[in-house]
Structure formats: C-alpha cells, structure tokens
LORO-505927 format. One record per atom (N, C-alpha, C): x, y, z; atom name; residue number from 1. Coordinates in steps of 0.2 Angstrom, whole numbers, m for minus. Layout:
<rs>
{r {X; Y; Z}; "CA"; NUM},
...
</rs>
This chain:
<rs>
{r {m620; m547; m166}; "N"; 1},
{r {m617; m552; m164}; "CA"; 1},
{r {m620; m554; m157}; "C"; 1},
{r {m621; m561; m157}; "N"; 2},
{r {m623; m564; m150}; "CA"; 2},
{r {m618; m564; m144}; "C"; 2},
{r {m622; m564; m138}; "N"; 3},
{r {m616; m565; m132}; "CA"; 3},
{r {m613; m569; m132}; "C"; 3},
{r {m615; m576; m136}; "N"; 4},
{r {m613; m582; m134}; "CA"; 4},
{r {m607; m582; m139}; "C"; 4},
{r {m606; m581; m143}; "N"; 5},
{r {m601; m577; m149}; "CA"; 5},
{r {m595; m574; m145}; "C"; 5},
{r {m598; m570; m142}; "N"; 6},
{r {m592; m563; m140}; "CA"; 6},
{r {m588; m565; m134}; "C"; 6},
{r {m592; m569; m129}; "N"; 7},
{r {m589; m571; m123}; "CA"; 7},
{r {m581; m578; m124}; "C"; 7},
{r {m582; m581; m131}; "N"; 8},
{r {m577; m584; m132}; "CA"; 8},
{r {m571; m580; m135}; "C"; 8},
{r {m573; m576; m139}; "N"; 9},
{r {m568; m572; m142}; "CA"; 9},
{r {m562; m568; m138}; "C"; 9},
{r {m569; m565; m133}; "N"; 10},
{r {m566; m559; m128}; "CA"; 10},
{r {m560; m564; m123}; "C"; 10},
{r {m562; m570; m122}; "N"; 11},
{r {m556; m575; m118}; "CA"; 11},
{r {m551; m578; m122}; "C"; 11},
{r {m550; m578; m128}; "N"; 12},
{r {m547; m580; m133}; "CA"; 12},
{r {m542; m573; m133}; "C"; 12},
{r {m545; m569; m135}; "N"; 13},
{r {m541; m562; m135}; "CA"; 13},
{r {m537; m561; m128}; "C"; 13},
{r {m542; m561; m122}; "N"; 14},
{r {m536; m561; m117}; "CA"; 14},
{r {m531; m565; m115}; "C"; 14},
{r {m532; m572; m117}; "N"; 15},
{r {m526; m576; m117}; "CA"; 15},
{r {m520; m575; m121}; "C"; 15},
{r {m522; m571; m128}; "N"; 16},
{r {m516; m571; m130}; "CA"; 16},
{r {m512; m565; m130}; "C"; 16},
{r {m516; m558; m128}; "N"; 17},
{r {m515; m553; m124}; "CA"; 17},
{r {m509; m556; m117}; "C"; 17},
{r {m511; m561; m114}; "N"; 18},
{r {m507; m564; m107}; "CA"; 18},
{r {m502; m567; m111}; "C"; 18},
{r {m502; m572; m115}; "N"; 19},
{r {m498; m576; m119}; "CA"; 19},
{r {m491; m570; m120}; "C"; 19},
{r {m492; m565; m126}; "N"; 20},
{r {m488; m561; m126}; "CA"; 20},
{r {m484; m557; m122}; "C"; 20},
{r {m488; m554; m117}; "N"; 21},
{r {m484; m552; m111}; "CA"; 21},
{r {m481; m555; m107}; "C"; 21},
{r {m481; m562; m106}; "N"; 22},
{r {m476; m566; m102}; "CA"; 22},
{r {m471; m568; m107}; "C"; 22},
{r {m471; m568; m113}; "N"; 23},
{r {m466; m570; m117}; "CA"; 23},
{r {m461; m564; m118}; "C"; 23},
{r {m465; m557; m116}; "N"; 24},
{r {m459; m552; m117}; "CA"; 24},
{r {m455; m552; m109}; "C"; 24},
{r {m460; m555; m105}; "N"; 25},
{r {m456; m554; m97}; "CA"; 25},
{r {m449; m562; m97}; "C"; 25},
{r {m452; m564; m102}; "N"; 26},
{r {m446; m571; m104}; "CA"; 26},
{r {m440; m569; m107}; "C"; 26},
{r {m442; m564; m112}; "N"; 27},
{r {m436; m561; m117}; "CA"; 27},
{r {m432; m557; m113}; "C"; 27},
{r {m435; m552; m109}; "N"; 28},
{r {m431; m549; m104}; "CA"; 28},
{r {m426; m550; m99}; "C"; 28},
{r {m429; m557; m96}; "N"; 29},
{r {m426; m561; m92}; "CA"; 29},
{r {m419; m564; m94}; "C"; 29},
{r {m420; m567; m101}; "N"; 30},
{r {m415; m569; m104}; "CA"; 30},
{r {m410; m564; m107}; "C"; 30},
{r {m412; m560; m109}; "N"; 31},
{r {m407; m554; m110}; "CA"; 31},
{r {m404; m553; m104}; "C"; 31},
{r {m407; m552; m99}; "N"; 32},
{r {m404; m549; m92}; "CA"; 32},
{r {m398; m554; m91}; "C"; 32},
{r {m401; m561; m91}; "N"; 33},
{r {m396; m566; m89}; "CA"; 33},
{r {m390; m566; m94}; "C"; 33},
{r {m390; m564; m101}; "N"; 34},
{r {m385; m564; m105}; "CA"; 34},
{r {m381; m559; m103}; "C"; 34},
{r {m384; m551; m102}; "N"; 35},
{r {m378; m548; m98}; "CA"; 35},
{r {m375; m549; m93}; "C"; 35},
{r {m378; m554; m88}; "N"; 36},
{r {m374; m556; m83}; "CA"; 36},
{r {m368; m559; m84}; "C"; 36},
{r {m368; m565; m88}; "N"; 37},
{r {m363; m569; m89}; "CA"; 37},
{r {m358; m566; m94}; "C"; 37},
{r {m359; m558; m98}; "N"; 38},
{r {m353; m557; m99}; "CA"; 38},
{r {m351; m551; m96}; "C"; 38},
{r {m353; m551; m89}; "N"; 39},
{r {m347; m547; m82}; "CA"; 39},
{r {m341; m552; m81}; "C"; 39},
{r {m336; m548; m81}; "N"; 40},
{r {m330; m551; m82}; "CA"; 40},
{r {m327; m549; m75}; "C"; 40},
{r {m326; m552; m69}; "N"; 41},
{r {m321; m551; m62}; "CA"; 41},
{r {m315; m552; m63}; "C"; 41},
{r {m312; m547; m59}; "N"; 42},
{r {m303; m550; m60}; "CA"; 42},
{r {m303; m551; m53}; "C"; 42},
{r {m299; m560; m52}; "N"; 43},
{r {m300; m561; m45}; "CA"; 43},
{r {m291; m560; m45}; "C"; 43},
{r {m289; m559; m39}; "N"; 44},
{r {m282; m560; m38}; "CA"; 44},
{r {m281; m563; m31}; "C"; 44},
{r {m274; m565; m29}; "N"; 45},
{r {m273; m570; m24}; "CA"; 45},
{r {m275; m567; m18}; "C"; 45},
{r {m280; m567; m14}; "N"; 46},
{r {m281; m565; m6}; "CA"; 46},
{r {m287; m560; m8}; "C"; 46},
{r {m287; m558; m14}; "N"; 47},
{r {m294; m551; m13}; "CA"; 47},
{r {m299; m552; m20}; "C"; 47},
{r {m303; m551; m20}; "N"; 48},
{r {m306; m549; m26}; "CA"; 48},
{r {m307; m544; m29}; "C"; 48},
{r {m306; m542; m35}; "N"; 49},
{r {m307; m535; m36}; "CA"; 49},
{r {m312; m533; m42}; "C"; 49},
{r {m313; m528; m41}; "N"; 50},
{r {m320; m526; m48}; "CA"; 50},
{r {m316; m521; m53}; "C"; 50},
{r {m320; m520; m59}; "N"; 51},
{r {m317; m516; m66}; "CA"; 51},
{r {m320; m509; m63}; "C"; 51},
{r {m323; m506; m56}; "N"; 52},
{r {m324; m500; m54}; "CA"; 52},
{r {m320; m496; m53}; "C"; 52},
{r {m321; m489; m55}; "N"; 53},
{r {m315; m484; m55}; "CA"; 53},
{r {m312; m483; m50}; "C"; 53},
{r {m305; m483; m48}; "N"; 54},
{r {m304; m483; m40}; "CA"; 54},
{r {m297; m477; m43}; "C"; 54},
{r {m295; m474; m37}; "N"; 55},
{r {m289; m471; m37}; "CA"; 55},
{r {m283; m479; m36}; "C"; 55},
{r {m278; m479; m39}; "N"; 56},
{r {m275; m486; m41}; "CA"; 56},
{r {m267; m485; m39}; "C"; 56},
{r {m265; m488; m35}; "N"; 57},
{r {m257; m488; m34}; "CA"; 57},
{r {m254; m493; m33}; "C"; 57},
{r {m248; m495; m36}; "N"; 58},
{r {m244; m502; m38}; "CA"; 58},
{r {m238; m499; m35}; "C"; 58},
{r {m235; m505; m30}; "N"; 59},
{r {m229; m504; m25}; "CA"; 59},
{r {m228; m511; m25}; "C"; 59},
{r {m221; m509; m23}; "N"; 60},
{r {m216; m517; m20}; "CA"; 60},
{r {m215; m516; m14}; "C"; 60},
{r {m214; m522; m12}; "N"; 61},
{r {m213; m522; m3}; "CA"; 61},
{r {m206; m528; m4}; "C"; 61},
{r {m201; m525; 2}; "N"; 62},
{r {m195; m530; m1}; "CA"; 62},
{r {m191; m527; 6}; "C"; 62},
{r {m185; m530; 5}; "N"; 63},
{r {m178; m529; 12}; "CA"; 63},
{r {m174; m528; 7}; "C"; 63},
{r {m171; m523; 10}; "N"; 64},
{r {m163; m518; 8}; "CA"; 64},
{r {m161; m520; 14}; "C"; 64},
{r {m153; m518; 13}; "N"; 65},
{r {m148; m520; 18}; "CA"; 65},
{r {m145; m514; 21}; "C"; 65},
{r {m146; m510; 25}; "N"; 66},
{r {m142; m503; 27}; "CA"; 66},
{r {m137; m507; 34}; "C"; 66},
{r {m132; m503; 33}; "N"; 67},
{r {m127; m505; 38}; "CA"; 67},
{r {m127; m512; 39}; "C"; 67},
{r {m128; m517; 34}; "N"; 68},
{r {m129; m524; 37}; "CA"; 68},
{r {m133; m526; 41}; "C"; 68},
{r {m139; m522; 40}; "N"; 69},
{r {m144; m524; 43}; "CA"; 69},
{r {m150; m524; 39}; "C"; 69},
{r {m157; m527; 40}; "N"; 70},
{r {m161; m527; 34}; "CA"; 70},
{r {m166; m521; 36}; "C"; 70},
{r {m167; m519; 32}; "N"; 71},
{r {m173; m514; 32}; "CA"; 71},
{r {m179; m514; 28}; "C"; 71},
{r {m183; m518; 32}; "N"; 72},
{r {m190; m517; 23}; "CA"; 72},
{r {m192; m513; 22}; "C"; 72},
{r {m196; m511; 18}; "N"; 73},
{r {m198; m505; 14}; "CA"; 73},
{r {m203; m509; 10}; "C"; 73},
{r {m208; m502; 9}; "N"; 74},
{r {m214; m501; 3}; "CA"; 74},
{r {m212; m497; m2}; "C"; 74},
{r {m211; m497; m9}; "N"; 75},
{r {m208; m493; m13}; "CA"; 75},
{r {m213; m486; m15}; "C"; 75},
{r {m217; m488; m12}; "N"; 76},
{r {m224; m478; m9}; "CA"; 76},
{r {m222; m478; m4}; "C"; 76},
{r {m221; m473; m2}; "N"; 77},
{r {m221; m469; 7}; "CA"; 77},
{r {m228; m465; 7}; "C"; 77},
{r {m230; m463; 2}; "N"; 78},
{r {m237; m458; 3}; "CA"; 78},
{r {m241; m461; m2}; "C"; 78},
{r {m248; m460; 0}; "N"; 79},
{r {m251; m459; m4}; "CA"; 79},
{r {m258; m456; m4}; "C"; 79},
{r {m261; m452; m4}; "N"; 80},
{r {m267; m446; m5}; "CA"; 80},
{r {m272; m449; m10}; "C"; 80},
{r {m280; m450; m6}; "N"; 81},
{r {m286; m450; m9}; "CA"; 81},
{r {m292; m447; m6}; "C"; 81},
{r {m297; m446; m10}; "N"; 82},
{r {m304; m442; m7}; "CA"; 82},
{r {m306; m448; m4}; "C"; 82},
{r {m310; m444; 1}; "N"; 83},
{r {m315; m447; 6}; "CA"; 83},
{r {m321; m449; 0}; "C"; 83},
{r {m323; m456; 4}; "N"; 84},
{r {m327; m459; m1}; "CA"; 84},
{r {m323; m462; m8}; "C"; 84},
{r {m317; m462; m10}; "N"; 85},
{r {m316; m465; m16}; "CA"; 85},
{r {m313; m472; m15}; "C"; 85},
{r {m316; m475; m21}; "N"; 86},
{r {m312; m482; m21}; "CA"; 86},
{r {m305; m484; m23}; "C"; 86},
{r {m302; m486; m16}; "N"; 87},
{r {m295; m487; m17}; "CA"; 87},
{r {m292; m494; m17}; "C"; 87},
{r {m287; m494; m23}; "N"; 88},
{r {m285; m501; m25}; "CA"; 88},
{r {m278; m501; m26}; "C"; 88},
{r {m276; m504; m22}; "N"; 89},
{r {m268; m506; m21}; "CA"; 89},
{r {m264; m511; m22}; "C"; 89},
{r {m262; m512; m26}; "N"; 90},
{r {m259; m518; m30}; "CA"; 90},
{r {m250; m520; m27}; "C"; 90},
{r {m249; m524; m22}; "N"; 91},
{r {m243; m524; m18}; "CA"; 91},
{r {m238; m532; m21}; "C"; 91},
{r {m233; m531; m23}; "N"; 92},
{r {m229; m538; m26}; "CA"; 92},
{r {m222; m537; m22}; "C"; 92},
{r {m224; m542; m17}; "N"; 93},
{r {m215; m544; m14}; "CA"; 93},
{r {m211; m547; m18}; "C"; 93},
{r {m206; m543; m18}; "N"; 94},
{r {m200; m544; m21}; "CA"; 94},
{r {m193; m549; m16}; "C"; 94},
{r {m195; m546; m10}; "N"; 95},
{r {m189; m551; m7}; "CA"; 95},
{r {m191; m550; 2}; "C"; 95},
{r {m191; m556; 4}; "N"; 96},
{r {m194; m557; 11}; "CA"; 96},
{r {m201; m559; 11}; "C"; 96},
{r {m205; m559; 17}; "N"; 97},
{r {m211; m561; 20}; "CA"; 97},
{r {m214; m554; 22}; "C"; 97},
{r {m220; m553; 19}; "N"; 98},
{r {m224; m546; 22}; "CA"; 98},
{r {m230; m548; 22}; "C"; 98},
{r {m233; m542; 23}; "N"; 99},
{r {m240; m541; 22}; "CA"; 99},
{r {m244; m534; 24}; "C"; 99},
{r {m248; m533; 22}; "N"; 100},
{r {m251; m525; 22}; "CA"; 100},
{r {m258; m523; 24}; "C"; 100},
{r {m257; m518; 31}; "N"; 101},
{r {m263; m517; 35}; "CA"; 101},
{r {m264; m509; 35}; "C"; 101},
{r {m271; m509; 36}; "N"; 102},
{r {m274; m503; 36}; "CA"; 102},
{r {m279; m503; 42}; "C"; 102},
{r {m275; m504; 50}; "N"; 103},
{r {m282; m505; 54}; "CA"; 103},
{r {m288; m501; 55}; "C"; 103},
{r {m288; m495; 53}; "N"; 104},
{r {m295; m492; 52}; "CA"; 104},
{r {m300; m493; 46}; "C"; 104},
{r {m296; m495; 41}; "N"; 105},
{r {m301; m496; 38}; "CA"; 105},
{r {m302; m505; 36}; "C"; 105},
{r {m299; m509; 42}; "N"; 106},
{r {m299; m516; 43}; "CA"; 106},
{r {m297; m521; 37}; "C"; 106},
{r {m290; m517; 35}; "N"; 107},
{r {m288; m521; 29}; "CA"; 107},
{r {m281; m524; 32}; "C"; 107},
{r {m281; m530; 29}; "N"; 108},
{r {m277; m534; 33}; "CA"; 108},
{r {m275; m540; 28}; "C"; 108},
{r {m269; m540; 24}; "N"; 109},
{r {m269; m544; 18}; "CA"; 109},
{r {m262; m548; 19}; "C"; 109},
{r {m261; m554; 18}; "N"; 110},
{r {m256; m558; 18}; "CA"; 110},
{r {m253; m555; 10}; "C"; 110},
{r {m248; m554; 8}; "N"; 111},
{r {m245; m553; 2}; "CA"; 111},
{r {m239; m559; 1}; "C"; 111},
{r {m240; m564; m3}; "N"; 112},
{r {m234; m570; m4}; "CA"; 112},
{r {m230; m565; m9}; "C"; 112},
{r {m224; m570; m11}; "N"; 113},
{r {m219; m568; m12}; "CA"; 113},
{r {m219; m570; m20}; "C"; 113},
{r {m216; m563; m24}; "N"; 114},
{r {m218; m564; m31}; "CA"; 114},
{r {m225; m565; m36}; "C"; 114},
{r {m229; m562; m31}; "N"; 115},
{r {m237; m563; m33}; "CA"; 115},
{r {m240; m556; m31}; "C"; 115},
{r {m244; m553; m37}; "N"; 116},
{r {m247; m547; m36}; "CA"; 116},
{r {m253; m548; m31}; "C"; 116},
{r {m253; m544; m27}; "N"; 117},
{r {m261; m544; m22}; "CA"; 117},
{r {m264; m539; m22}; "C"; 117},
{r {m272; m539; m24}; "N"; 118},
{r {m273; m531; m25}; "CA"; 118},
{r {m279; m532; m17}; "C"; 118},
{r {m278; m524; m16}; "N"; 119},
{r {m280; m524; m10}; "CA"; 119},
{r {m286; m518; m10}; "C"; 119},
{r {m292; m519; m10}; "N"; 120},
{r {m298; m514; m12}; "CA"; 120},
{r {m301; m510; m4}; "C"; 120},
{r {m302; m505; m4}; "N"; 121},
{r {m309; m505; 0}; "CA"; 121},
{r {m309; m497; m2}; "C"; 121},
{r {m314; m492; 3}; "N"; 122},
{r {m319; m487; 2}; "CA"; 122},
{r {m314; m483; 7}; "C"; 122},
{r {m311; m478; 5}; "N"; 123},
{r {m310; m473; 10}; "CA"; 123},
{r {m316; m468; 12}; "C"; 123},
{r {m317; m470; 17}; "N"; 124},
{r {m326; m469; 20}; "CA"; 124},
{r {m325; m464; 25}; "C"; 124},
{r {m317; m463; 29}; "N"; 125},
{r {m315; m458; 33}; "CA"; 125},
{r {m309; m453; 33}; "C"; 125},
{r {m310; m449; 32}; "N"; 126},
{r {m305; m443; 33}; "CA"; 126},
{r {m297; m442; 36}; "C"; 126},
{r {m293; m440; 36}; "N"; 127},
{r {m288; m441; 39}; "CA"; 127},
{r {m282; m444; 36}; "C"; 127},
{r {m276; m445; 43}; "N"; 128},
{r {m270; m447; 40}; "CA"; 128},
{r {m269; m454; 45}; "C"; 128},
{r {m268; m460; 39}; "N"; 129},
{r {m266; m465; 42}; "CA"; 129},
{r {m262; m470; 41}; "C"; 129},
{r {m260; m473; 44}; "N"; 130},
{r {m254; m477; 43}; "CA"; 130},
{r {m254; m484; 40}; "C"; 130},
{r {m252; m486; 35}; "N"; 131},
{r {m251; m492; 33}; "CA"; 131},
{r {m244; m495; 34}; "C"; 131},
{r {m245; m502; 35}; "N"; 132},
{r {m239; m506; 38}; "CA"; 132},
{r {m238; m513; 36}; "C"; 132},
{r {m231; m514; 36}; "N"; 133},
{r {m232; m522; 39}; "CA"; 133},
{r {m230; m525; 44}; "C"; 133},
{r {m236; m529; 46}; "N"; 134},
{r {m234; m531; 55}; "CA"; 134},
{r {m231; m538; 57}; "C"; 134},
{r {m226; m540; 52}; "N"; 135},
{r {m221; m546; 52}; "CA"; 135},
{r {m215; m542; 58}; "C"; 135},
{r {m213; m546; 62}; "N"; 136},
{r {m211; m545; 68}; "CA"; 136},
{r {m203; m540; 66}; "C"; 136},
{r {m203; m534; 69}; "N"; 137},
{r {m197; m529; 68}; "CA"; 137},
{r {m199; m526; 62}; "C"; 137},
{r {m203; m529; 58}; "N"; 138},
{r {m204; m524; 51}; "CA"; 138},
{r {m206; m515; 50}; "C"; 138},
{r {m212; m515; 55}; "N"; 139},
{r {m213; m508; 56}; "CA"; 139},
{r {m208; m504; 60}; "C"; 139},
{r {m206; m506; 64}; "N"; 140},
{r {m202; m502; 68}; "CA"; 140},
{r {m195; m502; 64}; "C"; 140},
{r {m192; m505; 59}; "N"; 141},
{r {m189; m504; 56}; "CA"; 141},
{r {m191; m499; 47}; "C"; 141},
{r {m194; m496; 49}; "N"; 142},
{r {m196; m492; 43}; "CA"; 142},
{r {m202; m495; 38}; "C"; 142},
{r {m204; m500; 40}; "N"; 143},
{r {m210; m503; 34}; "CA"; 143},
{r {m216; m500; 36}; "C"; 143},
{r {m219; m495; 31}; "N"; 144},
{r {m223; m492; 35}; "CA"; 144},
{r {m224; m486; 30}; "C"; 144},
{r {m231; m482; 30}; "N"; 145},
{r {m232; m476; 25}; "CA"; 145},
{r {m237; m474; 25}; "C"; 145},
{r {m240; m468; 25}; "N"; 146},
{r {m245; m463; 25}; "CA"; 146},
{r {m250; m465; 19}; "C"; 146},
{r {m255; m464; 21}; "N"; 147},
{r {m262; m463; 17}; "CA"; 147},
{r {m266; m458; 21}; "C"; 147},
{r {m267; m453; 14}; "N"; 148},
{r {m271; m447; 17}; "CA"; 148},
{r {m276; m448; 13}; "C"; 148},
{r {m283; m447; 18}; "N"; 149},
{r {m288; m446; 16}; "CA"; 149},
{r {m292; m438; 15}; "C"; 149},
{r {m294; m435; 11}; "N"; 150},
{r {m295; m428; 11}; "CA"; 150},
{r {m302; m430; 11}; "C"; 150},
{r {m305; m424; 11}; "N"; 151},
{r {m311; m421; 12}; "CA"; 151},
{r {m314; m421; 3}; "C"; 151},
</rs>
C-alpha cells in the first residue's frame, strides 16, 4: 500500500481510539455522579450525622424535683468507648432547657425541648471526661456524667 493511503487510515484509527477512550471516561464520570446522588445524609437539629458505624448512645435530659428543688439529669450517667471510635450521642430534652458539652472534644451543643439532637465526634484521646449541661446551676446540681475512652 501507498504511504499516502496509510497515513489517513492511521489518523482515522487514532481518532476513533481517542473518541472511544473519551467516551469511557464520560461514562465512568456519569456512573460516579449517579452513585453520589444515591448517598443519603441524615440531618438533625444542630448537627449533621453520617451513616458511618459508631458507638451510639440515646439519652434524655430532664429535670426532676427532689425535696421540692429542681434536680436536672441525663438518663445515662456513664458511657464507655474505645479510642478512635466514632461516638454518636442522641439527646432529647423532655423537660427544661438544657445543652450538652464535653470540653476536651470541643463538643458544645444546644438541645432544644422535644427534639432529638445528634452529637457526633471521634474519641481521639483516652481518659475519663465529664459531659455536662452548662445552664446556670445545672452541673452543680448533678446534670453531668462521665465518658470513658479506653485504649
């Protein structure tokens, strides 16, 4: 065959190959976008939660009367997790005005009445830490508990 005939055939073959490769890339990109749109995120008041596996706790925050004095409480007084574990705490206030705090993990969340608030963080340090309500007089009256993070 003549060189003049081979050159256009080579160019056409190269163009077809590039076109096919470009089409494959587009299809993969479209498939990735489709997968991304099928991901569901759970959003709750004040905090965004994920579907990642976590050590999960569900508690209420409330006020009970003891000797005719208000005694704010969390329904869970102790929690234990492993270091590097994702921690998910669901708090629902059933009576009173409260919040939820763990200073060492920079957790500070308002907890509105009758709404579940999801608090999520990674326990990246071992030890025993206090979680508490920072409303005036609440911590002093027993509105606290302990989070133990083990190695």
